[in-house]
Every structure is written in structure tokens, then in C-alpha cells.
N, C-alpha and C positions, 0 to 999 in steps of 0.2 A: 587543375588541382583544386580540390575543395578546401577552402580556408575558413569559411564561416558558415555555420549551420544553425538553423532554428528548429527546435524540437517542440511540437505541440502535444502536450498531455495535460489536459485541463483539470481532470478530477478522475476518480475520487482518490483518497489517500493511498489505499492499497494498490490501485492501478498505477499511480505515480511511482510508488516504490518498486513495483514490478517492472517498470520501464527504466528506472535509474540505474539498475544493475549494468546496463549496457555502456554507461559512461566510462567506466574503467577500461573497457576493451577498445572503445573508440580512441581514447588517449594513448593506448598502447600502440595502435597502428598509425595514429596521426597525432603525435605529441604536441604539435603547434596549432592544432585546429581550435577555433573559438566556437563555443556552444552556448547559444542563448536558449532559455527554456520559457515557454509561454504556459501559464498556469492560472487557475482560479485563485484569487487572493486568499481565500479561506484555507488553502492547502499549501501556500507558498513556504511556510516555515519548514516543511519536510525537506525542501530543497536547499535551504540556507546553509552556508558555510561549506558546501561541497566544492572542493578545489578544482573539479573538472568542469564546473559551470562558470561561464564568463559573466552572464547576466541573467537574472530572474525577472521576467516581465509579468507583472501581476494584473490579471484581467478580472472583470466583474460581470461576466456575461449572464450570470444568474439574476442580476438586478433587472434584466430586461423583462423577466416574468412579472416583476412587481410594477414596472412602469415601462411601457413600450418605447417611450421617448428616449430611454437610456441607450437604445440601439445606436443612435446617432453619435453620442459621446464615445461609446465603445469603439465604433468603426473609426472614428477620427483618431482615437488613441492608437489603435492598431496600425492605421495607415502611416503614422509617423515613423514606424519602424521599417518601412519600405526603403528608407534612406540607408539602412544598414547593408543593403545589397547582398542579401544572403545568397551564397552559391547553391544552397540546397535547403529545402524546407521539408521536414519529415512530420507527417501527421500520424502520430502514434495512437491517437484516440479513435479515429475511424467513424466519427459522427459528422452529420451535416454541418453543425456549427463549427467544429474544429477544422473541417475541410474549407469552410468559408474563410476562416482566419488564415489558413495556409494560402489560399488564393490571393488574399489581400497582400500578404507578405512577399510573395515571389512567384516566379513562373516555373521553376524547376522543383516540382513537388512529388514526393513519394508517399504512398499510402497503401492500405490494403485493397485488394481487388474486390469487386462487388460480391463475390461469393465467400469472402473472408471476413466480412464485417456485418454488424447488425443493421446498420443504416446503409443499404446498398447504393443509394444515390450519391453518397459521399465520394465514391470512387470516380465519379464523373469529373471531379476537379483535379485529379492527379495526372501527372505526365508519365510517371512510372508506377505500375501497379504490382504489388507483391502478393503472391498466392500462398496461403497457409490455412489449414482447416480452422474454422471458428471455434470448434470444441477442443482444440489442442491446448496444452498448458499455456497460460497467459504469459508467463515469464519467457518461455521458449518462443511464443508468438512475437513478443516485443523485441527480443534479441534478434530474431530472424529478420523482422522488418527493418530494424535499424542497421544491422550489419549488411543486408543486401542493398540498402540505400547507399551505403558507403563502400561497397565492393570488398568486403572481407567476411570472415566467418567467425562465429562464436560457438564453441563446442559445449557439450554437456560438461566436460571436464573443466572448462573455463568457468562455467557457472558454479559448479560444485566447489571450486577452489577460489572463489571470489574473495576480495578483501571487504571488510565492513565499509559500507558506503553512505551511512548517515552520519552527519557531523553536527556538533553543537558548540555553543560558546555563550558565556555569560548566563548560564542556566540558573534557575531558582535553586539555591543551595539547600532549601528546605527539604528537597527530595532525599538528600543524603541522611537527614535526621531519622528517616524511616527505615534505613538499612541496619541490619544487625551484623555484628562482628562475630557473634557466637553461633548463629544459626544460618542455614541457607535462606536466601531471600527469593520469594516467589511473588511475582506480580500477576494479579488477576485483572483481565480486561473484560468487563461485564456488559458493555454496551455493543450496539451494532446499529446499522441503518434501518433495519426492520425488526420488529418485535419477534418475528418468527425465526430470526437468526440468532436470538439470544438464549443461551442456556439458562436453566432455571436457577433462581437465587438460592433456593433450598439445597440444590445439589452442589452449587458453588460452596455454600456454607459447610456441607458435609466433607467436601474435599479439604477445605482449610482445617476442619476439626480432626480429620484422620491422618494428617501429616504434621508432625511436630516440628515445624519450621516457621520462619517469619513471613507471614502473608501480608501483602500490601494490595490495596484495591484502588485502581484508577477509575475516574468517571469524567464525563464530558458535559452532562446536562442534569437538570433536576431529577428526571426520572431515574437516570443511572446513579445519581447520588443517593436516592432512596433505596435502590437495590443494594448499593454498597453498604449503606447503614444497616440494612437487614442482615447481610452476611456478617458484618462486624458484630452485631448484637447476638448472633448465633454461633460465633466462633471467636478465636483470638485475633482475627485479621484486623488490620488497621486501615482506616480510610484516609487517603491522601487529600490534601486541599485541592482546589481547582488549580491546575497547572497548564502551561501552554505546551505546544508541540515540541518546542526546543528543549524544554526541561524534561518532557516525556522521553525524548530520544536519549538524553543523558541517563535517565533512570533505567531504561531498557538495557542500556549498554553495561550497567553495573550489576543487575540482578542475576541470579543463578538459573532462573526459569521463568518463562511467561506462559500462562494458561489463559486462553481467551477465545472469543468467538471469531468467526471469519470476518475480520474488520481491520482497517488500516493499522491501528496501534499494535495489534497482535502480529501483523506482518513486519512491523519494525524489527522484531526479534530475528527473523530470518536475515534481514538486511544487515543486522549488526553482529551476526554469527553468535547470537545468544540462544541457548536451548529453549524450545517452545513446544507447546501442544495446542494445535488449533482445532476447535470443535466445529464440526459441520453438520448441518441438517438438510436444509433445502437448497444449498449451493454445492457445486461439485468439488470435492476435495482434490481430485486428480488434476483439476484445471486451475485452481486458485492458490496453490502453494507449491513449493518445491521440497520434496522429501529429502532429508539428509539424516545422518546418524543422530543428530541432535535436534532436528526440526521434524516433529512427528504430527500426525493427525488422528482424530477420532471422528468417525462418520456414522450417522444414523443409518438405519436399513432402508430408508425410503429411496425410491428411484428419482433421479434428478435429470430433467431435460435441460441442458445448458442453453438451448435456443428459446426456452420459455420457462423461466423460473416461477415456482408456485409460492407466492407470499403467504398462502393459507396453510402451508405445510409446516406444522410445529413439531415435526418428528425429532428435532434436536433434543427435546426434553425426554425422549425415550431412552437416550443413552445412559447406561448405568455409570454412575460416578466412580464405581470401583475400577472400571476400565481405565479411566483417566488417572486415578490414584496409583494404579499399578505402573503406568508409563512414567508418571511423575517421579516415583521412587527410583525407577531405573535411571532416569536422566539426572536425578540428584545424587545418585549412588548411595542410597540409604536403604536400610532394611524395611 
């Protein structure tokens, strides 16, 4: 009987969210199971306050890039958790570094087979290897891996009928000052990990100008803040102050619609059952999100090879903003 499980999903925010959906179903089949989650510290707030997680273990493996000597402190920190005696370790990341973390933690390790992950050598460390096409939807991939590791099934209907699974507590109440009681509230997510994944600020401004509702803009760094300011200067949209992920979860749960790039904060909307429009250019829409009646996507016409993404493909900016405006009005139920 599996009583204690370690899940390794280190980054990035969207990938973590796309794995978290499985927690609800694990607890449905194994109510008393204890789940510890190993994650990069920078993304740990996404997991916080989830009642299905026993312990969040914050790693800083990215610090090794800055200083090689940090590898020793990180290994020492991970080794301490061997005493937890996990019955099962699930590497939901499928990278060599996550596979090494899994190997340190325990002997009974489940992960993707060599043909199902980008870093094929990672599968060498697993005792049970799960096969599913790499270009398949990432949410289905994660649910398939985790459910097969624990010998149960997660169906499409299960995923479509999921409960909201991001939680928050003691959030910055300033976010509520930006919400309107008289108009629909629309949150714009203008940033992304690559510039080529970011929709143009001019077209975001046109969206906000063509829909007479309350637009709010979130940002995470100075470049994004500058973009947010441009949109605000060219529309009635308001720029949020810098907020943490906990407060962002709270805000996403309260707005009527999220419009944003293919990035973690936009994917929060799907996790919280909040209506959303995710804008795709050089990343595959069919793979990186889960379509529902309220969670929609808009994709540029460029071909995307999920095995080799093209960071020089800026086709996202070829998407006509009227296409997004039309879907937004449908989701907001306005003329």
C-alpha cells in the first residue's frame, strides 16, 4: 500500500499548474495518502495552501548555474528527505536534474519512458517507465503519468469537471481595490518567458479600448511594467502594483475574464475555473492548454514543431485583435 508519495515538478509555473490538477483525483482514490511536492523555490507559492499537499519542499537548483559549489548544499538538503521513506517517487518533470533528485529520494521511481520526454537519459533512473507521446496535451500527459504510477485512471470527464485547485490566504487586499462592481473585470497578462510569446502592447491596448469593461494589467518585471504602462496610457486599463503569486491567485479567482499569453499566470485561470483566452504564437495551443466552454485559445497561423520550438517566430503579433475581442464579448456575455 502506498502511503507516502513524493512528486517532483520543479518548474515552470504553467507546468506545475498542469500537474497539480491530478492531486484532487489522487485524494479521491487514496484519501489518506501523504503527498510531498519538490519544487523550485521561485514557484512554490503556486502550490501553497493546497489541502491535498502534505509538505512543499523548496529547492534552488537554479542557483547551481550561478555557482557550481551550490550543488553540494542542494544535494545535502535533498538527501535529508530520504528519511521520509517515500513509498513512491514520481518524476513529473522528465529532466535529468529532476530524475537525479528522484534517485536521491528513493528507489521506487516512476517517470516517462525515453521516447516520452525531451531528455531521454532521465528515464535511466526510473524503475517504472510510462509511455505517452511527447506531443500530446501536457495536462493529459501529467495525469496519465501520475495515475499510472498509482494504478488508477483519470478520464477526460474528470479533468473537465475538476474543482478549482489553486488556493490563497492572507493575500494583498490592494488587488480588490482594482475590481469594479459596476463593470465586468478583465485581467490582462502581458508577460511571458520569451519576447516572441508576448502579444503586442498596441493590440492589447486596442482590446481594452474596444470593450467597455474594467481592465486590469498584471506585470512581473520592469519590462512588463513598461508594457502595462503603455497599454494604460492608450486605454482606460489600470496597472496593478507589483504583487506576489499568492495575491495573483486571489485576483484571478475574482475576475470575470483573463486574457493573456501562453504563460503561468494565464494558466491560473483554467486552474481556478475562471474564463480565459490564451494567445498562442510559437507554442502549440493543442498541447499547452485544455479547451473548455469558458477557457478558449487564439493561435497564429504559423506551424509549430513541439519537439523544437522556434524562439524567433513572432507570429503571435499577426493575430487580429478583433478575433480576441469577439471571443471576449462572448465569454463576458456582452454585445
